[in-house]
C-alpha positions as CSV (number, residue, x, y, z in Angstrom):
1,X,-17.3,112.2,66.5
2,X,-16.0,108.3,66.6
3,X,-12.5,109.3,67.5
4,X,-13.7,111.4,70.5
5,X,-15.8,109.0,71.9
6,X,-13.6,105.8,71.5
7,X,-10.5,108.0,72.5
8,X,-12.3,108.5,76.0
9,X,-13.3,104.8,76.2
10,X,-10.1,103.9,75.5
11,X,-8.5,105.9,78.5
12,X,-10.9,104.3,80.6
13,X,-10.1,101.1,79.8
14,X,-6.1,102.0,80.1
15,X,-7.0,103.3,83.5
16,X,-7.8,99.7,84.5
17,X,-4.4,98.5,83.6
18,X,-2.0,99.9,86.1
19,X,1.9,100.6,86.0
20,X,3.0,101.5,82.4
21,X,4.7,100.3,79.2
22,X,8.2,101.7,78.3
23,X,7.6,104.4,80.4
24,X,4.4,105.4,79.1
25,X,1.6,105.1,81.5
26,X,-1.1,102.5,81.0
27,X,-3.8,105.6,80.6
28,X,-1.9,107.2,77.8
29,X,-1.7,103.6,76.1
30,X,-5.2,103.1,76.6
31,X,-5.8,106.8,74.9
32,X,-3.7,105.8,72.0
33,X,-5.7,102.6,71.4
34,X,-8.8,104.2,71.7
35,X,-7.8,107.0,69.1
36,X,-6.4,104.4,66.6
37,X,-9.5,102.6,66.5
38,X,-11.5,105.5,66.1
39,X,-9.2,106.6,63.4
40,X,-9.9,103.2,61.4
41,X,-13.7,104.1,61.8
42,X,-13.3,107.4,60.6
43,X,-11.5,106.2,57.4
44,X,-14.2,103.3,56.8
45,X,-17.2,105.5,57.2
46,X,-15.5,108.9,55.7
47,X,-13.0,107.2,53.1
48,X,-9.2,107.2,53.5
49,X,-7.5,110.4,53.6
50,X,-10.5,112.7,53.9
51,X,-9.6,114.0,57.5
52,X,-7.4,117.1,57.8
53,X,-5.1,117.6,61.0
54,X,-5.1,120.9,62.5
55,X,-2.1,121.9,64.6
56,X,-1.6,124.8,66.8
57,X,-5.5,125.9,66.3
58,X,-6.3,128.5,69.5
59,X,-9.8,129.1,70.2
60,X,-9.3,131.4,73.1
61,X,-6.3,133.1,74.6
62,X,-5.8,133.6,78.5
63,X,-3.9,136.9,79.3
64,X,-2.3,137.1,82.5
65,X,-0.6,140.0,84.3
66,X,-3.2,142.7,83.3
67,X,-4.5,143.8,86.8
68,X,-6.7,147.3,86.7
69,X,-6.1,149.4,89.5
70,X,-2.9,147.5,90.8
71,X,0.3,149.5,92.1
72,X,3.4,150.0,90.0
73,X,6.7,148.9,91.3
74,X,8.8,151.6,92.6
75,X,12.4,150.2,91.9
76,X,16.0,151.5,93.0
77,X,19.1,150.3,91.7
78,X,18.7,146.9,89.3
79,X,15.9,144.7,90.0
80,X,14.1,142.0,88.3
81,X,10.2,142.7,88.3
82,X,7.2,141.4,86.7
83,X,5.1,143.5,84.5
84,X,1.6,144.5,84.1
85,X,-0.5,144.1,80.5
86,X,-1.8,147.7,79.9
87,X,-2.5,147.0,76.0
88,X,-2.5,144.5,73.6
89,X,-3.7,144.5,70.0
90,X,-6.0,141.9,68.7
91,X,-4.4,138.3,67.6
92,X,-3.4,137.7,64.0
93,X,-4.0,134.4,62.7
94,X,-1.8,132.7,60.0
95,X,-2.5,129.3,58.4
96,X,-0.1,127.2,56.3
97,X,-1.4,124.1,54.7
98,X,0.6,120.8,53.5
99,X,-0.2,117.5,52.6
100,X,-3.6,116.5,50.4
101,X,-3.7,115.8,46.9
102,X,-4.3,113.0,44.8
103,X,-2.4,109.5,44.6
104,X,-2.4,106.5,46.7
105,X,-1.7,106.2,49.9
106,X,-2.7,109.9,50.1
107,X,-1.4,112.1,52.7
108,X,-3.7,114.0,55.0
109,X,-3.8,117.7,54.9
110,X,-2.3,119.4,58.1
111,X,-3.1,122.8,58.6
112,X,-0.6,124.7,61.1
113,X,-1.6,127.6,62.8
114,X,0.4,130.4,64.1
115,X,-0.7,133.8,66.0
116,X,0.9,137.1,66.9
117,X,-0.3,140.1,69.1
118,X,1.2,143.3,70.1
119,X,1.7,144.0,73.6
120,X,2.2,147.2,75.9
121,X,3.7,146.4,79.5
122,X,3.9,148.7,82.3
123,X,7.1,147.5,84.2
124,X,7.5,150.3,87.1
125,X,7.5,153.9,87.9
126,X,9.9,156.2,85.8
127,X,12.0,157.4,85.1
128,X,14.5,154.5,84.3
129,X,17.7,154.2,82.7
130,X,17.3,150.8,80.8
131,X,15.7,147.5,80.7
132,X,18.7,145.1,80.7
133,X,17.4,141.6,80.4
134,X,14.3,140.2,79.7
135,X,12.7,136.8,80.4
136,X,10.0,134.8,79.3
137,X,8.3,132.0,81.3
138,X,11.9,132.2,82.8
139,X,14.1,131.8,80.2
140,X,16.3,134.9,79.2
141,X,15.5,136.1,75.5
142,X,17.9,138.1,73.4
143,X,16.4,141.6,73.2
144,X,17.6,141.3,69.4
145,X,14.8,138.7,69.0
146,X,11.9,141.1,70.0
147,X,10.4,144.1,68.2
148,X,10.9,146.1,71.3
149,X,10.7,149.9,71.9
150,X,11.4,151.0,75.9
151,X,9.7,154.1,77.2
152,X,11.9,155.0,80.0
153,X,8.7,156.8,81.9
154,X,10.1,160.4,81.2
155,X,8.1,163.5,81.4
156,X,8.4,164.2,77.8
157,X,7.2,160.5,76.5
158,X,4.7,160.5,73.6
159,X,2.2,157.9,72.8
160,X,3.6,155.0,70.9
161,X,3.0,154.7,67.1
162,X,1.6,151.4,66.9
163,X,-1.0,152.0,69.6
164,X,-1.9,154.9,68.0
165,X,-2.2,153.0,64.7
166,X,-4.7,150.7,66.1
167,X,-6.5,152.9,68.5
168,X,-6.4,155.7,66.9
169,X,-4.4,159.4,67.1
170,X,-5.2,161.4,70.0
171,X,-6.6,158.6,72.0
172,X,-3.9,156.9,73.3
173,X,-2.1,158.2,76.5
174,X,1.4,158.6,76.7
175,X,2.1,156.9,80.0
176,X,4.3,159.5,81.5
177,X,6.0,158.6,84.7
178,X,5.4,155.2,83.9
179,X,8.3,153.0,82.3
180,X,7.0,150.6,80.0
181,X,7.5,148.1,76.9
182,X,5.9,147.9,73.5
183,X,6.3,144.4,72.1
184,X,5.2,144.6,68.6
185,X,4.2,141.4,66.6
186,X,5.2,138.9,69.3
187,X,5.2,135.5,67.5
188,X,3.6,132.9,69.7
189,X,4.6,129.8,68.3
190,X,7.7,129.2,70.3
191,X,5.6,129.8,73.4
192,X,3.1,127.2,72.5
193,X,0.8,129.4,71.1
194,X,0.2,131.5,74.3
195,X,1.4,134.9,75.7
196,X,4.3,133.9,77.9
197,X,4.9,135.5,81.7
198,X,7.2,138.1,81.1
199,X,9.7,139.5,83.6
200,X,12.4,142.7,83.2
201,X,15.7,143.7,84.5
202,X,15.2,147.4,85.5
203,X,17.8,149.8,85.9
204,X,17.1,152.9,87.7
205,X,19.5,155.8,89.1
206,X,19.1,157.8,92.3
207,X,15.7,160.0,91.5
208,X,16.7,163.9,91.7
209,X,14.7,164.2,94.8
210,X,16.4,162.0,96.8
211,X,19.0,163.0,99.3
212,X,22.7,162.6,98.0
213,X,21.1,162.2,94.3
214,X,24.0,164.6,93.1
215,X,26.6,162.1,94.3
216,X,25.0,159.2,92.8
217,X,27.8,157.4,91.9
218,X,26.3,156.1,88.5
219,X,26.4,159.7,87.5
220,X,29.6,160.7,89.1
221,X,31.7,158.0,87.8
222,X,34.0,159.3,85.0
223,X,36.3,156.8,83.9
224,X,36.8,153.0,84.1
225,X,39.1,150.2,84.4
226,X,38.2,147.3,82.0
227,X,39.7,144.4,83.8
228,X,41.2,141.8,84.0
229,X,43.0,142.2,80.8
230,X,43.1,138.5,80.4
231,X,40.7,136.4,77.8
232,X,42.0,135.5,74.2
233,X,39.2,136.8,72.6
234,X,37.8,139.3,75.8
235,X,38.7,142.5,74.1
236,X,37.0,141.6,70.4
237,X,34.0,143.2,69.1
238,X,33.6,140.1,66.6
239,X,32.0,136.9,67.9
240,X,34.7,133.9,67.6
241,X,34.1,130.3,67.7
242,X,36.4,127.5,68.3
243,X,35.8,124.3,67.0
244,X,34.7,121.3,68.9
245,X,33.6,118.6,66.7
246,X,33.1,117.9,62.6
247,X,31.3,120.7,61.7
248,X,30.3,121.8,65.2
249,X,31.8,125.2,67.1
250,X,31.2,127.0,70.5
251,X,31.4,130.7,71.0
252,X,34.0,131.7,73.1
253,X,33.1,135.6,73.7
254,X,29.2,135.3,73.2
255,X,27.9,134.5,76.7
256,X,24.7,136.3,76.9
257,X,21.5,136.3,74.6
258,X,22.6,139.4,73.2
259,X,23.8,138.1,70.0
260,X,27.0,139.9,70.0
261,X,30.3,139.5,71.5
262,X,30.8,140.3,75.4
263,X,32.9,143.4,75.1
264,X,29.9,144.7,72.8
265,X,27.4,144.1,75.4
266,X,29.4,145.3,78.2
267,X,30.2,148.4,76.7
268,X,26.5,149.0,75.9
269,X,25.6,148.3,79.4
270,X,28.4,150.8,80.9
271,X,26.8,153.6,78.4
272,X,23.4,152.7,80.0
273,X,24.6,152.2,83.7
274,X,27.5,154.9,83.7
275,X,26.4,157.6,81.3
276,X,29.2,159.9,82.0
277,X,31.9,157.9,81.5
278,X,34.3,159.5,79.5
279,X,37.6,157.5,79.8
280,X,38.5,153.9,79.9
281,X,41.5,151.9,80.8
282,X,42.3,149.2,78.4
283,X,44.3,146.7,80.3
284,X,46.5,144.1,78.4
285,X,48.2,141.3,80.2
286,X,51.4,139.3,79.6
287,X,52.9,136.7,82.1
288,X,56.0,137.0,84.4
289,X,57.7,134.0,85.5
290,X,60.1,135.0,88.3
291,X,60.6,137.4,91.1
292,X,64.0,138.1,90.4
293,X,64.8,140.8,88.1
294,X,67.4,139.0,86.0
295,X,65.6,135.4,85.6
296,X,62.3,137.4,84.7
297,X,60.9,136.4,81.5
298,X,57.4,138.0,80.2
299,X,55.5,136.8,77.6
300,X,52.0,136.4,75.8
301,X,50.2,133.0,76.5
302,X,47.5,131.3,75.3
303,X,44.8,128.9,77.5
304,X,44.9,126.1,75.0
305,X,46.6,124.8,72.0
306,X,43.7,122.5,70.9
307,X,41.8,124.7,68.4
308,X,41.7,128.3,67.2
309,X,39.1,130.8,66.2
310,X,37.5,130.5,63.2
311,X,37.3,134.2,62.5
312,X,40.2,135.6,64.4
313,X,43.3,133.1,64.8
314,X,45.3,134.2,68.0
315,X,48.7,135.8,67.6
316,X,50.4,138.3,69.7
317,X,53.5,139.8,69.0
318,X,54.5,137.3,66.2
319,X,53.5,134.4,68.0
320,X,50.8,131.7,66.7
321,X,48.7,129.9,68.9
322,X,51.2,126.7,68.6
323,X,54.1,128.7,69.1
324,X,53.1,130.5,72.4
325,X,53.2,128.7,75.6
326,X,50.2,127.7,77.4
327,X,49.4,128.8,81.0
328,X,49.7,126.9,84.1
329,X,46.6,124.5,84.7
330,X,44.7,123.6,87.8
331,X,42.2,121.2,87.7
332,X,42.6,121.0,83.6
333,X,41.9,124.7,83.4
334,X,44.4,127.7,82.8
335,X,45.0,130.1,86.3
336,X,44.1,132.9,83.9
337,X,42.4,133.7,80.7
338,X,45.1,133.8,78.3
339,X,46.6,137.2,76.5
340,X,44.1,139.1,74.4
341,X,45.1,138.7,70.8
342,X,46.3,141.8,68.9
343,X,43.5,142.0,66.4
344,X,41.0,141.8,69.4
345,X,43.1,144.7,71.1
346,X,43.0,146.9,68.0
347,X,38.9,146.1,67.6
348,X,38.6,147.1,71.4
349,X,40.4,150.3,70.5
350,X,38.6,151.4,67.6
351,X,35.5,150.6,69.3
352,X,36.0,152.7,72.3
353,X,37.2,155.7,70.4
354,X,34.3,155.6,67.8
355,X,32.0,155.6,71.0
356,X,33.9,158.8,72.0
357,X,35.7,157.3,74.8
358,X,39.4,158.3,75.6
359,X,41.4,155.3,75.8
360,X,44.0,154.8,78.4
361,X,46.5,151.9,77.4
362,X,47.6,150.2,80.6
363,X,49.9,147.1,80.2
364,X,49.6,144.8,82.8
365,X,52.1,141.9,84.3
366,X,50.4,138.8,85.8
367,X,52.9,136.7,87.8
368,X,52.3,132.9,86.9
369,X,54.4,130.9,89.8
370,X,52.2,128.1,91.1
371,X,53.0,126.5,94.4
372,X,56.3,124.3,94.9
373,X,58.0,126.4,91.8
374,X,61.4,125.9,93.2
375,X,62.4,129.5,92.6
376,X,64.2,131.2,95.3
377,X,62.3,133.9,97.0
378,X,64.5,137.1,97.0
379,X,62.5,138.6,100.0
380,X,62.8,135.5,102.2
381,X,64.5,132.6,102.9
382,X,61.8,130.3,101.3
383,X,62.5,127.8,99.1
384,X,59.7,128.7,96.8
385,X,58.3,131.9,95.6
386,X,54.6,132.8,96.7
387,X,51.8,131.6,94.4
388,X,50.8,134.1,91.6
389,X,52.3,136.9,93.4
390,X,51.8,140.7,92.9
391,X,54.3,142.3,90.3
392,X,55.4,144.9,92.9
393,X,57.6,142.1,94.6
394,X,59.6,142.1,91.5
395,X,63.2,143.0,92.6
396,X,66.7,142.0,92.7
397,X,68.2,138.5,93.5
398,X,68.1,139.3,97.2
399,X,65.9,141.9,98.3
400,X,67.4,145.3,99.7
401,X,68.2,144.9,103.3
402,X,69.0,141.1,103.3
403,X,72.5,139.5,103.5
404,X,73.8,138.8,100.2
405,X,71.5,141.6,98.4
406,X,73.4,143.2,95.5
407,X,71.7,146.5,96.5
408,X,74.3,149.3,95.6
409,X,76.4,147.5,93.6
410,X,77.3,147.0,89.7
411,X,75.5,143.5,90.1
412,X,72.2,145.6,91.0
413,X,72.6,147.4,87.9
414,X,73.2,144.2,85.5
415,X,70.1,142.7,87.1
416,X,68.0,145.6,86.2
417,X,69.4,145.7,82.9
418,X,68.5,142.1,82.2
419,X,65.1,142.6,82.9
420,X,64.5,145.2,80.6
421,X,66.1,144.0,77.9
422,X,67.2,145.5,74.2
423,X,64.5,145.7,72.3
424,X,64.2,149.2,70.9
425,X,61.7,151.5,69.3
426,X,63.3,150.7,65.8
427,X,62.8,147.2,66.2
428,X,59.0,147.3,65.7
429,X,57.2,148.4,62.5
430,X,53.4,148.5,61.6
431,X,52.5,146.6,58.2
432,X,48.8,146.2,57.0
433,X,47.5,146.8,60.5
434,X,50.0,144.2,62.0
435,X,53.0,144.8,64.2
436,X,56.3,143.3,62.7
437,X,59.3,142.7,65.3
438,X,63.1,142.1,63.9
439,X,64.7,142.8,67.5
440,X,66.6,140.5,69.7
441,X,64.9,137.1,70.6
442,X,64.1,138.1,74.1
443,X,61.1,138.0,76.3
444,X,61.8,141.2,78.6
445,X,60.1,144.1,79.5
446,X,61.1,146.6,76.8
447,X,59.8,144.3,74.2
448,X,56.6,143.6,76.1
449,X,56.0,147.8,76.4
450,X,57.2,148.8,72.9
451,X,55.0,146.0,71.4
452,X,51.8,147.1,72.9
453,X,52.9,150.8,72.1
454,X,53.1,149.7,68.4
455,X,50.0,148.0,68.4
456,X,48.1,151.1,70.2
457,X,50.1,152.8,66.9
458,X,48.4,150.2,64.5
459,X,44.7,151.2,65.9
460,X,45.3,154.8,65.1
461,X,46.8,155.9,68.3
462,X,45.7,155.9,72.0
463,X,44.9,159.2,74.2
464,X,47.6,158.2,76.8
465,X,49.7,155.2,77.4
466,X,51.3,153.9,80.8
467,X,54.9,152.4,80.6
468,X,54.3,150.5,83.8
469,X,52.4,150.3,87.1
470,X,53.2,149.2,90.6
471,X,56.8,147.9,90.2
472,X,57.5,149.1,93.5
473,X,59.9,146.6,94.3
474,X,61.9,147.2,91.0
475,X,62.2,150.9,91.4
476,X,63.5,150.8,94.5
477,X,66.4,148.8,93.8
478,X,69.6,151.1,94.3
479,X,72.4,150.7,92.0
480,X,75.8,152.1,91.7
481,X,74.7,155.9,90.7
482,X,71.2,156.0,91.9
483,X,68.1,153.6,90.8
484,X,68.6,152.1,87.4
485,X,65.2,151.1,86.7
486,X,64.2,154.7,86.8
487,X,66.7,155.2,84.2
488,X,65.5,152.4,82.0
489,X,61.9,153.8,82.4
490,X,62.9,157.1,81.1
491,X,64.3,155.2,78.2
492,X,61.2,153.3,77.7
493,X,59.3,156.5,77.6
494,X,61.4,157.7,75.0
495,X,60.8,155.0,73.0
496,X,57.1,155.1,73.6
497,X,57.2,158.7,72.4
498,X,58.8,157.8,68.9
499,X,56.5,155.3,68.2
500,X,53.2,157.0,69.4
501,X,53.8,160.5,68.9
502,X,53.5,163.6,70.7
503,X,49.6,163.7,71.0
504,X,49.8,160.4,73.2
505,X,50.1,161.3,76.9
506,X,52.5,159.1,78.7
507,X,52.9,158.6,82.3
508,X,53.7,155.6,84.7
509,X,51.1,154.4,87.3
510,X,53.2,154.1,90.6
511,X,51.7,152.2,93.6
512,X,50.4,154.4,96.1
513,X,53.3,153.4,98.3
514,X,55.5,154.0,95.7
515,X,54.7,157.4,94.1
516,X,56.2,159.9,97.0
517,X,59.6,158.0,97.3
518,X,61.7,155.5,99.2
519,X,62.6,155.4,102.6
520,X,64.7,152.2,103.2
521,X,64.0,151.9,107.2
522,X,67.6,150.6,107.5
523,X,69.1,152.4,109.8
524,X,70.8,154.8,107.8
525,X,68.4,157.9,107.8
526,X,68.4,157.9,103.9
527,X,65.2,159.3,102.1
528,X,65.2,159.2,98.3
529,X,62.7,160.8,96.0
530,X,63.7,157.9,93.4
531,X,61.0,158.3,90.9
532,X,61.8,162.3,90.5
533,X,63.7,161.9,87.6
534,X,61.2,160.1,85.8
535,X,58.5,162.7,87.0
536,X,60.3,165.5,85.9
537,X,61.3,163.8,82.3
538,X,60.1,165.8,79.4
539,X,58.5,162.6,78.0
540,X,56.3,161.9,81.2
541,X,53.0,164.0,80.8
542,X,51.3,163.0,84.0
543,X,52.1,161.3,87.5
544,X,50.1,158.1,87.8
545,X,49.0,156.8,91.2
546,X,47.3,153.4,91.8
547,X,45.6,155.1,95.0
548,X,44.5,152.3,97.2
549,X,45.0,154.3,100.6
550,X,43.2,153.7,103.7
551,X,39.9,155.6,104.6
552,X,39.5,154.2,107.9
553,X,40.4,152.5,111.1
554,X,37.3,151.1,112.4
555,X,36.5,148.3,114.6
556,X,33.9,146.5,115.9
557,X,31.5,147.8,119.0
558,X,31.7,151.5,120.0
559,X,34.8,151.3,122.4
560,X,37.5,152.0,119.6
561,X,38.9,155.6,119.1
562,X,37.1,156.4,115.8
563,X,33.6,155.5,117.0
564,X,34.2,157.8,119.9
565,X,33.8,160.6,117.1
566,X,31.9,159.1,114.1
567,X,28.4,157.3,114.2
568,X,29.5,154.6,111.7
569,X,32.1,153.8,109.1
570,X,29.7,154.8,106.4
571,X,29.7,158.7,107.5
572,X,31.2,160.8,104.4
573,X,32.3,163.0,106.7
574,X,34.5,160.3,108.5
575,X,36.0,159.0,105.2
576,X,36.3,162.3,103.8
577,X,38.3,163.7,106.5
578,X,40.6,160.7,106.2
579,X,41.6,161.3,102.8
580,X,44.3,164.0,103.9
581,X,44.2,162.8,107.5
582,X,44.3,160.0,109.7
583,X,46.6,157.0,109.5
584,X,49.5,157.9,106.6
585,X,48.9,161.8,107.4
586,X,48.4,162.7,111.1
587,X,49.6,159.5,112.6
588,X,51.2,155.7,111.9
589,X,51.0,152.7,113.9
590,X,54.8,151.6,114.4
591,X,54.0,147.7,115.2
592,X,51.4,145.3,114.8
593,X,50.8,145.5,118.5
594,X,50.3,149.2,118.6
595,X,47.8,148.8,116.0
596,X,45.7,146.2,117.9
597,X,45.8,148.7,120.8
598,X,45.6,151.7,118.9
599,X,48.6,153.4,119.8
600,X,49.2,156.1,117.4
601,X,52.2,157.8,116.8
602,X,52.2,161.4,115.2
603,X,53.8,162.1,112.0
604,X,56.1,164.9,112.4
605,X,59.6,166.4,111.3
606,X,61.3,168.2,113.8
607,X,64.6,169.2,112.0
608,X,63.3,170.5,108.9
609,X,59.5,171.0,109.2
610,X,58.6,168.8,106.4
611,X,56.4,166.3,107.6
612,X,55.0,165.8,104.3
613,X,58.0,163.8,103.4
614,X,56.7,161.0,106.0
615,X,52.9,161.5,105.0
616,X,52.1,159.2,101.9
617,X,48.6,160.8,101.9
618,X,50.0,164.3,101.6
619,X,50.0,164.4,97.8
620,X,49.3,168.1,97.7
621,X,52.4,169.4,99.4
622,X,54.3,166.7,98.0
623,X,53.3,167.9,94.7
624,X,53.5,171.5,95.5
625,X,57.1,171.6,97.3
626,X,60.8,171.1,96.0
627,X,62.2,167.6,97.1
628,X,65.4,167.4,99.0
629,X,66.8,163.8,99.7
630,X,68.4,162.9,102.8
631,X,71.4,161.4,102.7
632,X,72.5,159.5,106.1
633,X,69.6,161.5,107.8
634,X,71.5,164.7,106.1
635,X,68.9,167.2,104.0
636,X,70.5,167.7,100.7
637,X,70.8,171.5,99.8
638,X,70.3,170.7,96.1
639,X,66.6,169.9,95.1
640,X,65.8,167.1,92.8
641,X,64.7,167.8,89.1
642,X,61.4,167.8,90.0
643,X,59.6,171.1,89.7
644,X,56.5,171.8,92.0
645,X,53.0,171.5,90.2
646,X,54.9,171.2,87.0
647,X,53.0,168.2,86.1
648,X,49.1,166.7,86.9
649,X,48.4,163.7,88.9
650,X,46.0,161.1,87.9
651,X,44.5,158.6,90.0
652,X,45.0,155.7,87.2
653,X,43.3,153.1,89.6
654,X,41.0,153.7,92.9
655,X,38.7,151.1,94.1
656,X,37.6,149.1,97.5
657,X,36.5,145.8,97.8
658,X,33.0,145.6,98.6
659,X,33.6,143.5,101.9
660,X,33.2,144.2,105.6
661,X,35.4,147.4,106.6
662,X,37.0,147.8,103.3
663,X,38.0,151.2,103.8
664,X,40.2,149.9,106.3
665,X,42.5,148.5,103.4
666,X,41.4,149.2,100.0
667,X,44.0,147.3,98.8
668,X,43.2,144.1,100.1
669,X,40.9,141.5,98.6
670,X,40.1,137.8,98.4
671,X,41.2,135.7,95.8
672,X,41.4,132.0,97.0
673,X,44.2,131.4,93.9
674,X,46.6,134.1,95.3
675,X,49.2,134.5,97.8
676,X,48.3,137.8,98.0
677,X,44.7,137.1,99.1
678,X,43.6,138.8,102.4
679,X,40.9,140.7,104.2
680,X,41.4,144.5,105.2
681,X,42.3,144.9,109.2
682,X,39.5,143.9,111.4
683,X,37.2,142.5,108.6
684,X,35.1,139.6,109.4
685,X,34.8,139.1,105.7
686,X,31.2,139.8,104.8
687,X,29.8,141.3,101.7
688,X,29.5,145.0,102.0
689,X,28.4,146.7,98.9
690,X,27.6,150.1,100.8
691,X,31.1,150.8,101.9
692,X,32.1,150.3,98.0
693,X,29.9,153.2,97.4
694,X,30.8,155.2,100.3
695,X,34.3,155.0,99.6
696,X,34.0,156.1,95.7
697,X,31.3,158.8,97.1
698,X,34.0,160.1,99.4
699,X,36.8,159.9,96.8
700,X,34.6,161.3,94.4
701,X,33.5,164.4,96.4
702,X,36.7,165.6,98.2
703,X,38.7,165.8,94.8
704,X,36.1,167.4,92.8
705,X,36.6,170.6,95.1
706,X,38.7,173.0,93.8
707,X,40.2,173.8,97.3
708,X,41.3,170.3,97.4
709,X,42.2,170.0,93.9
710,X,45.0,172.9,92.7
711,X,45.7,172.9,89.1
712,X,48.8,172.0,87.2
713,X,51.0,174.7,85.4
714,X,50.8,172.4,82.2
């Protein structure tokens, strides 16, 4: 008792001193002095070393969060909620003893107490999809650190076995209709031997009794694109660390408390939140440096060269980290993530196949030009090419229609040939799971595509492979005898077929403004179905379209034309009606001024009654008819090689930014780094997740109907 009394007295003394010493308050100093004096008295009276020190001993536990009769939260979508304690076991106490014994000076005996408890916590009304993250006292904790069971609140769920073991079989409710968790044997030491305040991230789909539940996007989505295709270890299922000092490492692809790589964590979340996804586009990026085809190099690049992964060295196409080029930097950081290393790509393909996903491999070109690059712009008189431009702007040295363009000459053919290079399928071999290359020392397009095809082969193959995407400015280059880039793509497809075999579906993902033809708008009246030789090629299995066609022409207020017919931009009837209607189907704007004033010009074809030739939205008629080019405005008697309905069309990409009036121009996005950054027409730039959802619902619902989606003969 001397210690307790004197500690209290010491506190009283310290409280009269005021101020503090070395950051310790005088009150604390007083307590320390009193306790020290008291300890000396204890030792004199009781004998040195006789005192036992107890640590962590708890006489009474407080339980918060339990409120009988309180309401249970009802959740839609994703939400963080606190739970209600609905059951707990008795606390178990464990004691460990250290110190004591004989000798001088003897050490005090230390008894450390630790506690554990099992809990059941109601989260919200069921049925939920999953529990995403868990926080204890506001700090996120790894689910793997808990002996956790999640009950989704289904009508069929059964009582928890732990609760039954404690309370007795047949005496425990199943809590059907209530989502809850059971945490078994929760160690309380790291929470200060107290029960922490838990909160939970809940993911819940649209209930079946809610209108439009059948079109709930979480259930409707069947395929996703794994973007952005950059990040040295972003696709690795293994966790990878970089050394940052002597015996010190930092993880580069484990950025959550899940205890596993970001890719695996993402795939688990994908399966939970979009349970019907059966296909994934695996995007892998290399980096281009020039919009002029003949000057274009395409390479895998790294973010930095200072350190390499401990368990997975960065290597792509035979380049080590030290041999690869570094990406451009802004304020000390790379403008993109680096090219995913080959080993990580193989891991990603393997994992996707193991989880039952079809793999569509999508090689991707990211352009790396920075401001003030000094590269002549083929599209304008500018002395510099745009910053981080779209790959669709790659073209000849001077774009078609400009003075000095090589369009239609042998020089155009030569520039395209330089872009593709001369690597061939025979230059690549798979050895011990790695891709070996023995071709010309060049970094051109064929090497990019064929290396990735060989990489897919080393992973056991993929379901589909895109030989390119959105290279509109390249495929529209006119040579002496047609379109040389199209012929080059046919040759690439043949080499990819040789590498991947007959079971892989091969296609090209054309831009929505590219797939249907080339209308030069140069006064000649020419209309080319320039991609038809590719679409008809025996090695092409599908026609890919990255579909970002506009579904609305909405403005603020009620005075614009569409508001006179439809209640809002979110109306599914309005959006669906513009999939095969509206701008690009029924009418177009002939100028910016006409667009501002909504002066719409009807799309027609008086001479040949083929308006679908000019309708980029008229996919069905383009697909189901023969194609006759028009040279000098004259319709050619002989059709192209395209056979109507012969190949399926895949929307290799669809999407809409979650921004005000996003459906006016789904192809627009905000990216402060890129020259391509812009808002959709008439958008105020505000965030709007609902328009994104309605866009996806409209597209999914419309093209799921048989009457809108005829079947291919193949």
